[in-house]
C-alpha positions as a printed NumPy array, in Angstrom:
array([[  0.048,  -0.007,  -0.032],
       [  1.165,   3.468,  -0.673],
       [  2.31 ,   5.7  ,   1.953],
       [  0.1  ,   8.538,   2.984],
       [  1.22 ,  11.975,   1.748],
       [  2.981,  13.971,   4.408],
       [  0.717,  16.884,   3.822],
       [ -2.28 ,  17.966,   1.693],
       [ -3.39 ,  21.331,   0.626],
       [ -6.041,  23.242,   2.666],
       [ -8.468,  22.777,  -0.237],
       [ -7.965,  19.086,  -0.299],
       [ -8.325,  18.739,   3.493],
       [-11.657,  20.858,   3.258],
       [-12.933,  18.561,   0.505],
       [-12.134,  15.441,   2.184],
       [-13.66 ,  16.907,   5.462],
       [-16.766,  17.934,   3.632],
       [-17.155,  14.56 ,   2.09 ],
       [-16.898,  12.643,   5.516],
       [-19.343,  14.937,   7.022],
       [-21.745,  14.525,   4.269],
       [-21.808,  18.253,   3.386],
       [-21.182,  17.971,  -0.344],
       [-23.874,  18.465,  -2.908],
       [-24.963,  15.341,  -5.01 ],
       [-22.942,  16.366,  -7.992],
       [-19.772,  17.156,  -5.995],
       [-20.032,  13.818,  -3.934],
       [-20.45 ,  11.792,  -7.235],
       [-17.399,  13.668,  -8.813],
       [-15.338,  13.002,  -5.526],
       [-16.137,   9.39 ,  -5.566],
       [-15.151,   9.166,  -9.218],
       [-11.912,  10.554,  -8.279],
       [-11.44 ,   8.199,  -5.43 ],
       [-12.274,   5.087,  -7.597],
       [ -9.107,   5.955,  -9.732],
       [ -6.893,   7.577,  -7.15 ],
       [ -5.517,   5.105,  -4.705],
       [ -3.655,   7.902,  -2.822],
       [ -6.739,  10.027,  -2.282],
       [ -8.578,   6.782,  -1.1  ],
       [ -5.887,   6.239,   1.48 ],
       [ -6.054,   9.969,   2.674],
       [ -9.757,   9.668,   3.132],
       [ -9.19 ,   6.438,   5.161],
       [ -6.676,   8.313,   7.363],
       [ -8.782,  11.318,   7.98 ],
       [-11.715,   9.05 ,   8.793],
       [ -9.633,   7.182,  11.308],
       [ -8.444,  10.309,  12.772],
       [-11.983,  11.683,  13.177],
       [-13.11 ,   8.443,  14.779],
       [-10.278,   8.347,  17.182],
       [-10.924,  11.956,  18.342],
       [-14.525,  11.164,  18.743],
       [-14.15 ,   8.02 ,  20.72 ],
       [-11.216,   9.441,  22.618],
       [-13.276,  12.512,  23.71 ],
       [-16.228,  10.301,  24.673],
       [-14.246,   8.038,  26.813],
       [-12.252,  11.036,  28.506],
       [-15.654,  12.661,  29.345],
       [-17.029,   9.312,  30.676],
       [-14.218,   8.697,  32.827],
       [-14.131,  12.306,  34.296],
       [-17.848,  12.672,  34.667],
       [-18.896,   9.205,  35.559],
       [-22.726,   9.824,  34.934],
       [-25.361,   7.872,  36.708],
       [-27.48 ,   5.471,  34.836],
       [-30.114,   8.182,  34.435],
       [-27.524,  10.242,  32.491],
       [-26.929,   9.121,  29.078],
       [-25.107,   9.987,  25.749],
       [-27.051,  11.794,  23.077],
       [-26.463,  11.138,  19.572],
       [-26.307,  13.96 ,  17.066],
       [-26.6  ,  12.363,  13.621],
       [-28.851,  12.523,  10.589],
       [-31.509,   9.658,  10.33 ],
       [-32.596,  10.232,   7.044],
       [-30.554,   8.33 ,   4.272],
       [-30.681,  10.792,   1.47 ],
       [-29.58 ,   9.854,  -2.022],
       [-26.319,  11.758,  -1.576],
       [-25.561,  10.333,   2.001],
       [-23.154,   7.643,   0.922],
       [-20.955,   6.688,   3.794],
       [-17.023,   6.821,   3.34 ],
       [-16.949,   3.168,   4.395],
       [-19.649,   2.285,   1.545],
       [-17.165,   4.053,  -1.013],
       [-13.87 ,   2.718,   0.428],
       [-15.159,  -0.925,   0.313],
       [-17.669,  -0.907,  -2.548],
       [-15.329,   1.005,  -4.961],
       [-12.46 ,  -1.111,  -4.162],
       [-14.42 ,  -4.117,  -4.387],
       [-15.781,  -3.073,  -7.658],
       [-12.227,  -2.353,  -8.964],
       [-10.646,  -5.644,  -7.771],
       [-13.451,  -8.095,  -7.625],
       [-15.375,  -6.939, -10.697],
       [-16.232,  -9.927, -13.   ],
       [-18.923, -10.37 , -15.472],
       [-19.309, -13.963, -14.06 ],
       [-19.431, -12.811, -10.44 ],
       [-21.746, -14.742,  -8.063],
       [-23.947, -13.233,  -5.566],
       [-21.276, -14.013,  -2.878],
       [-18.575, -12.491,  -4.965],
       [-20.704,  -9.229,  -5.235],
       [-21.717,  -9.457,  -1.474],
       [-17.912,  -9.341,  -0.616],
       [-17.374,  -6.549,  -3.014],
       [-20.163,  -4.191,  -1.977],
       [-20.388,  -5.   ,   1.619],
       [-19.212,  -2.274,   4.154],
       [-19.684,  -2.055,   7.954],
       [-21.951,   0.88 ,   8.823],
       [-19.673,   3.086,  10.997],
       [-22.546,   3.769,  13.461],
       [-23.54 ,   7.374,  14.868],
       [-21.366,   9.908,  16.131],
       [-21.655,  10.27 ,  19.978],
       [-21.105,  13.062,  22.348],
       [-21.908,  13.528,  26.113],
       [-25.34 ,  14.758,  27.19 ],
       [-28.333,  14.011,  29.505],
       [-30.93 ,  11.845,  27.943],
       [-32.818,   8.903,  29.173],
       [-31.052,   6.259,  26.692],
       [-27.786,   5.654,  28.37 ],
       [-27.74 ,   1.991,  27.65 ],
       [-28.491,   2.373,  23.929],
       [-25.734,   4.89 ,  23.423],
       [-23.392,   2.84 ,  25.616],
       [-24.009,  -0.046,  23.306],
       [-23.348,   2.45 ,  20.326],
       [-19.769,   2.907,  21.755],
       [-19.114,  -0.788,  21.907],
       [-20.497,  -1.188,  18.283],
       [-18.156,   1.656,  16.925],
       [-15.103,  -0.143,  18.627],
       [-16.173,  -3.352,  16.764],
       [-17.413,  -5.118,  19.914],
       [-20.602,  -6.241,  18.199],
       [-21.455,  -9.08 ,  20.562],
       [-21.383,  -6.608,  23.48 ],
       [-23.451,  -4.155,  21.562],
       [-26.066,  -6.662,  20.78 ],
       [-26.11 ,  -7.934,  24.471],
       [-26.733,  -4.24 ,  25.739],
       [-29.439,  -3.593,  22.992],
       [-31.268,  -7.035,  23.549],
       [-32.219,  -5.819,  26.96 ],
       [-33.889,  -2.555,  25.716],
       [-37.41 ,  -2.136,  24.749],
       [-38.544,  -0.087,  21.758],
       [-40.632,   1.978,  24.208],
       [-37.393,   3.472,  25.518],
       [-35.618,   3.848,  22.1  ],
       [-37.034,   4.642,  18.769],
       [-37.984,   1.147,  17.324],
       [-36.424,   1.675,  13.859],
       [-33.149,   2.809,  15.271],
       [-32.828,   0.037,  17.738],
       [-33.853,  -2.661,  15.244],
       [-31.679,  -1.442,  12.295],
       [-28.513,  -1.41 ,  14.528],
       [-29.262,  -4.677,  15.953],
       [-29.554,  -5.984,  12.306],
       [-26.284,  -4.513,  11.037],
       [-24.427,  -5.608,  14.231],
       [-25.651,  -9.292,  13.696],
       [-24.767,  -8.787,  10.045],
       [-21.367,  -7.909,  11.041],
       [-21.063, -10.994,  13.044],
       [-22.159, -13.108,   9.983],
       [-25.491, -13.965,  11.423],
       [-27.465, -13.305,   8.22 ],
       [-30.865, -14.961,   9.246],
       [-30.891, -13.334,  12.569],
       [-29.866,  -9.812,  10.972],
       [-32.615, -10.23 ,   8.229],
       [-35.346, -10.618,  10.854],
       [-34.411,  -6.983,  12.221],
       [-33.806,  -5.434,   8.922],
       [-37.091,  -6.613,   7.413],
       [-38.939,  -4.736,  10.151],
       [-37.26 ,  -1.597,   9.182],
       [-37.553,  -2.165,   5.345],
       [-41.287,  -2.481,   5.817],
       [-41.475,   0.81 ,   7.884],
       [-42.186,   3.634,   5.316],
       [-41.944,   6.207,   8.19 ],
       [-38.414,   5.237,   9.18 ],
       [-35.187,   7.231,   8.264],
       [-33.397,   3.87 ,   8.161],
       [-35.434,   2.386,   5.566],
       [-33.228,   2.888,   2.668],
       [-30.162,   1.818,   4.51 ],
       [-32.019,  -1.236,   5.908],
       [-32.95 ,  -2.16 ,   2.319],
       [-29.37 ,  -1.931,   1.065],
       [-28.096,  -4.476,   3.705],
       [-31.168,  -6.681,   3.28 ],
       [-30.198,  -6.779,  -0.544],
       [-26.704,  -7.681,   0.221],
       [-28.024, -10.59 ,   2.438],
       [-30.179, -11.872,  -0.602],
       [-26.981, -11.573,  -2.74 ],
       [-25.091, -13.671,  -0.18 ],
       [-27.723, -16.447,  -0.562],
       [-27.916, -16.062,  -4.273],
       [-31.282, -14.671,  -4.062],
       [-30.775, -12.306,  -7.159],
       [-34.273, -11.553,  -8.063],
       [-34.958, -10.543,  -4.53 ],
       [-31.9  ,  -8.27 ,  -4.213],
       [-32.814,  -6.669,  -7.452],
       [-36.187,  -5.814,  -6.307],
       [-34.797,  -3.874,  -3.297],
       [-32.061,  -2.123,  -5.194],
       [-34.436,  -0.751,  -7.786],
       [-36.447,   0.839,  -5.064],
       [-33.269,   2.729,  -4.012],
       [-32.663,   4.351,  -7.439],
       [-31.133,   6.718,  -8.277],
       [-28.792,   6.058,  -5.43 ],
       [-25.13 ,   5.547,  -7.149],
       [-24.316,   2.314,  -5.279],
       [-27.461,   0.71 ,  -6.066],
       [-27.297,   1.821,  -9.691],
       [-23.836,   0.425,  -9.956],
       [-24.598,  -2.974,  -8.267],
       [-27.609,  -3.522, -10.398],
       [-25.613,  -2.93 , -13.67 ],
       [-23.132,  -5.911, -12.225],
       [-26.189,  -8.001, -11.416],
       [-27.783,  -7.6  , -14.866],
       [-24.31 ,  -8.57 , -16.555],
       [-24.294, -11.704, -14.609],
       [-25.591, -14.919, -16.401]])
């Protein structure tokens, strides 16, 4: 792998930052992702900046938690967009789906191959200290962001949807199980969100549910879900790959 550049221009840094914070317009995002697809150095720089942002975020959370030691009634509040707009493509999606597209692309790819090429781990929601009534849920989110999916699931399994918005809880239970390779259990939770037309997580749940269908070579079912996501760029790209397959 190429080394990261020792420095980047202010313009480049701001562009990467705006991309990670999802403040680019759809046209700007599409253009940036095309450049990433062909520029390995840019991809690596985006990875680095994402890691730095995550490290600062989690480090700040842990420091605040250690110093303040909030009681169980005090919790962490998440400030994050719930609505997955067409332009809201996670950096992880780009890094894994585009790299997978470049290196695993094959006109005879199976559903499993395409699953591996396009799967990415949802990075979770940003967390900061605050006072709410959902400490356990956000405590589980910290475990999730650290990759401790089993621990996150254990915490969330003890919560009721009356305390946490049901689509939020079900979606993250589903993707945590998916990260552990427990596809059938994951699908049970994701299906509830896919069927919820009021959920801001519906589109993201549909994307992951389509990938589970791919993993099982249920191509027609995957295509049906992906078509509902158009004109989202990843869905459009994956559909093209599926339609090329025999």
